[in-house]
N, C-alpha and C positions, 0 to 999 in steps of 0.2 A: 082316405086318410091324408090330410095335409100336414106335413111335417116341416116345421120351420127351423132351419139351422141357426139363423141369427138369434131369433127369440127363444129357440129351444123348446117350442111347443108342438103338440100334436092335437089335431082337431078332426074329428070324424065329420064328413059331410056328404051330401048327396051328389050324384053325378051332374045334376042340373046346376048346382051352385059352385062346382069346382073351378070352372073357367074364370069366373069373376073373382073368386077367392085367391087364385094363383096370381092373377094380374095385380090385385091389391097388395098381396104379400110381397111381390117383386118390387113394387114401388116403395113400400114401407121399409123393406130390408135394404134397398139401395140408399134410402135416406138415412137409415140408422148407421150404415157403414160410412157414408159421407160425413155425417155429424161426428162420429168417433174419430175419423181421420183428421178432420178440421180441428177438433179439440186437442188432439195430440200435437198437431203442427203448431197451433197457437201456444200451447203450454211449453213447447220445446224451443220456441223462438224468442230471443231477447233483443229488444231495441237498444242499439248502442250508437255512439257518435264518433268513436275514434278507432284507429287501426288496432291499437293495443286491446281495447275492450272487445273488439270483434274476435281477435285471436283467442282471448280468454273465454268468451262465451261459446265459441265453437268447440271447445274441448268437451263440453257436456251436452251440446245441442246445436242450434243454429243461431246465427246473428243476422240481424237486419241493420244495415249501416249505409249511410249516404255514400254513393260512389265517389263523390268528391273527396271523401276522407280516405279512400283507398287508392284509386287510380291504378294505372298499369304498374307503377313502381311499387305500390303497396301490395299488389298481387305477388310479386317476387318475395317480399318480406313475409307475407303470410305463408307462402309455400315452404319457407324454412321451418315452420312449425307444423307442417302437414295440414294446412288449412287452405282451401281453395274457394274461389268465387263460383258458386253453383248456379246462380241465376242473376240476371241483371234486368230490372224492370223500371218502367216509369212509375211515378208516385201513385198512379191509378191502377197499377198492376199490369198494364199492357206492355207489349214487347217493343223496345226501342228500335229505331232504324239504325242507330249508330251509338257507339260508346261515348261520342262527343256531345250528345244531347245533355241539356242541363237538368238538374234535379232527379237524376237516376238513383235507384236504390239497389244495393247488392245484397244478396243472401249468401252467406258464407258458412261453410261447415268443414269438418275434418275430412281429409281424403283417406282412402283405405287401400 
């Protein structure tokens, strides 16, 4: 019996077919979990352009804001409302070598 926790299904199968079925189920379930997490992240993230908008959006989710709009001084301002920069990336999503690179993007959210 192949029982799928993600899909919530049960399927009776022969011993000869179980290895392939389990491998396929693992791939499908991993993709389903990834897709759900990505959809949640995207629906919870707001594109903003100012420090004030970032602080407001972070109260109910995440904000994606140009680092130039925040900077080190803006981080201190956000911290006063329990919002922090959680991730700093290049426009293509890669990790920067330094916070002084141009066109960086900050993801901000509430701290707990």
